[in-house]
N, C-alpha and C positions, 0 to 999 in steps of 0.2 A: 534553462541555465538552472543552478539553482536558484530556489524564491525565499532563500532564509541559513541562516545558519543558527543551531541549538551547542552550545559549550558543555563537555562532560565535567567531569572533577576534575579540581587538577589535582593532586593526588602530590607531583613530586616537583620540580621547576623554577626556579625562583628568580619570580621576577618583579622590576618596582611596586609602589606600595602598593601595583592593583592586583597582584595575584589572585589566579582564583585559587580559595579556601573549599578544604573538601567538601563537600555537597552541595557548593552553588554551582548552580545550574541557571545557565542566560539562555535568552532563549528571543532569537535575528529575526525568527519569523510573524509573514504580512499577515493580521487581523484581521485579512479579506480571507486566507485560506487556513480558520477556524471556520467549518460547517455547524451549524444548528441542527441540523436536521440531516441525515445519511440518507435516510431508510424514505422512505412513503408509508407512512402508519398506515395507511386508507383499504392497502392490501395485506393481511394478517402472514407475518412470518411465520413459515414449518420452523414445526423444534421437531428434538429427536435426541431420546433421553442421553448416546452414546453416539460420542465424535470422532469416531475414528477416524471416521475420511469425510470431504464434503461429496454430497452429489453433481453432476452435471449442472442445475440448475442454481447450484452455493454457489458452481465457481465461475456460470457466467455473472453472476451479479456481480460475484468480487470484479471479476476484471472491465464489467465495466461502471462501475466505481473508479478501479485506479483508470481508467482513458477520461473519464467525465473530473476524476479534479487532476492531470496532466492538461488537457484542453484548456481547460479554466489558469493554470499558472499563465503572469503577463509581466513583463518586462517593471512596473510599478513596484512589482514586492523585491526583486531584486535592487530596490533604487530604495523600500524600506527599509531591509536588511542590510544596502550598502549604509545609508544612514548610522545606524545600535552601530558597526562598522568602526565607523568616523568619530562617531561621538565618544565611545570605548580608546583611541587610537591618543586624540583629542585632551583626555581624559588622563590621558599615561595606564593606560590596564582596566582601569574602572567600567564596569558591567553595566552597560548601557537599562536593559531591563531582565528580567525575569521573566516565569510563565505568567505567577499573579500578577504581575504589573505590568504582561502584557492585556492577562483578558479581564486588568479593573480598566486601562485607557478603553478597551472595544465597547466594557458594557457604557463604562458612563460617558462617553462618547466625546470625553475630553484628556486633558492633557494631565496623569497623575501628579501630584505632586515633587514625588520623588526623580522622575523623568526631567522635571520643570528644573529642580535647581542641577542636575547633573546637568541637563541644556544650560543653566546661566554660570556653570563653571568653568565653559569652553572659555578663553583669554580672544582667541578673533572673533571680532562679530558678525565678520561672512560669514565663517564656519560656522557659526551657534545657529544663523540664518536661514542655510543652509541644513542643515541637519532637520531641524524644528523642521520644516517644509518634506527636507524625505519622507518626515518621518506621522503627515496626517492621512488620518484615517481616510478620509477619500482618495482613493487609486487613481482616480483620474484629474484628483487636484499636486499629483505628484512628478514632474518635468523628467525630459527624459535624459538616462546619463549625461546625452552629446551639450544641454540644456547646461547642464547642472557643470560641465564642467566650462561651458565658456562665461559663466557666469562670476567663478569663481576666479578662471584664470587676467579675470579684469580686474580683482579683487584686491586688498592690503594684506590679503594672506598668504598669497603668490606674491608681492611686491616690497613682503621682506617690511609685513609687520610682524610685530612677535607675539607667538601663538605657542606658549608649551616649547617641549621640543620634543619636533618638530622639524 
C-alpha cells in the first residue's frame, strides 16, 4: 500500500481557508520511512568521473536498496499518513505538517508545538485523541485500521458530537 502522501504546490483551485499556497509542501510520510544511512560506509564506494551509464554493480546495489525499502513498508506507516489526512480534514484543509515539521518531530522525539496546536484545534475529543495516537513516533504503538474504526465507531464523533464540517 501507499505509505504516505506528499502534497505538491497548489497553484490554482479555490478551497476553503486551507487552500495550499504556491510553494507550500505537505509531508505525510511516516517518520520511520526516512533512513539515516542507506549505504554501508565500511566499504569504499566506487566513483567515476563520467556518469553516462551505471555499471551492473551499481544497478544491483540500486535494486537491492529499492527491494529493502519495499520490504520495510508496514501498515503502521499507512496509519501515520491516515492520521495526517484526518487532521487535515478536521482542520478544514489546513495541512498537518510539512517536511521540516516531520523532521523536527523525528529528531526531537516529541510532538512539535505547531503539531500540538493543530491537534488542539480539532473539536471532537475522540478524533483528536485518535489522530494524536496515529501520529505516534513508535510504529509499534499505533493500532490497526480496524482497531481505530472500532474505537471511533463507539465514540461521540460517530453519534452526533459537533465536530466541524464533517
